[in-house]
C-alpha positions as CSV (number, residue, x, y, z in Angstrom):
1,X,132.4,-90.5,-43.0
2,X,130.9,-92.5,-40.1
3,X,127.8,-90.7,-38.8
4,X,125.7,-91.9,-36.1
5,X,121.9,-92.3,-36.7
6,X,120.0,-90.4,-35.0
7,X,117.3,-92.9,-34.3
8,X,115.8,-91.2,-30.7
9,X,114.5,-87.7,-31.1
10,X,115.8,-86.6,-27.4
11,X,114.4,-83.1,-28.0
12,X,110.7,-84.7,-28.1
13,X,111.3,-87.5,-25.3
14,X,113.1,-85.1,-22.7
15,X,111.7,-81.2,-22.5
16,X,115.2,-78.7,-22.2
17,X,115.4,-77.5,-19.2
18,X,114.0,-73.8,-19.1
19,X,116.6,-71.7,-17.1
20,X,114.4,-68.9,-15.0
21,X,115.2,-65.5,-16.3
22,X,117.7,-63.7,-14.0
23,X,117.0,-59.8,-12.9
24,X,119.7,-57.9,-14.0
25,X,119.7,-54.7,-12.0
26,X,121.1,-51.8,-13.2
27,X,124.3,-50.0,-11.6
28,X,124.5,-47.0,-10.4
29,X,127.6,-44.9,-10.3
30,X,127.2,-42.5,-7.8
31,X,130.8,-40.7,-8.4
32,X,128.8,-37.8,-9.9
33,X,126.0,-37.1,-7.7
34,X,128.8,-37.1,-5.0
35,X,131.4,-34.3,-7.1
36,X,128.4,-32.1,-7.6
37,X,126.9,-31.9,-4.0
38,X,130.4,-31.4,-2.9
39,X,130.7,-28.6,-5.3
40,X,127.4,-27.2,-4.0
41,X,128.7,-27.1,-0.6
42,X,132.2,-25.4,-2.0
43,X,130.0,-23.0,-4.0
44,X,128.0,-22.0,-0.5
45,X,130.7,-22.0,1.8
46,X,132.1,-19.4,-0.6
47,X,129.4,-17.2,-0.7
48,X,129.0,-17.2,2.7
49,X,132.6,-16.1,3.3
50,X,132.3,-13.2,1.1
51,X,129.1,-12.2,3.0
52,X,130.7,-12.0,6.1
53,X,133.9,-10.8,4.3
54,X,131.8,-7.8,3.1
55,X,130.2,-7.3,6.3
56,X,133.6,-7.2,8.0
57,X,134.8,-4.4,5.6
58,X,131.7,-2.1,6.3
59,X,132.5,-2.8,10.1
60,X,136.2,-1.9,10.1
61,X,135.7,0.6,7.8
62,X,133.5,2.5,9.9
63,X,136.1,2.1,12.4
64,X,139.2,3.2,10.9
65,X,137.1,6.4,10.2
66,X,136.1,6.6,14.0
67,X,139.5,6.0,15.0
68,X,141.1,8.8,12.0
69,X,138.2,11.6,13.7
70,X,139.9,10.6,17.2
71,X,142.9,11.2,16.0
72,X,142.6,14.0,13.9
73,X,140.4,15.6,16.8
74,X,143.3,15.0,19.7
75,X,145.6,16.5,17.0
76,X,143.4,19.5,16.3
77,X,143.1,19.7,20.5
78,X,146.8,19.4,21.6
79,X,147.4,22.5,18.8
80,X,145.4,25.1,20.0
81,X,146.9,24.4,23.5
């Protein structure tokens, strides 16, 4: 085996270059946040639609009852004549 003798200690003569520490920025995954916000918007829209439907149901019920009352009144008036 032939090994070359170490006559010079390079570590003592030449200092090793110190590499600057690189800052590692964390990557943020926005997908779950976007999905959650969109689901909340869909829920809010659904609740709004149900609320409007309930209001329209009550109004439609009153209109229907009025129409039925008018028709029954008309029938009774025509019967009397």
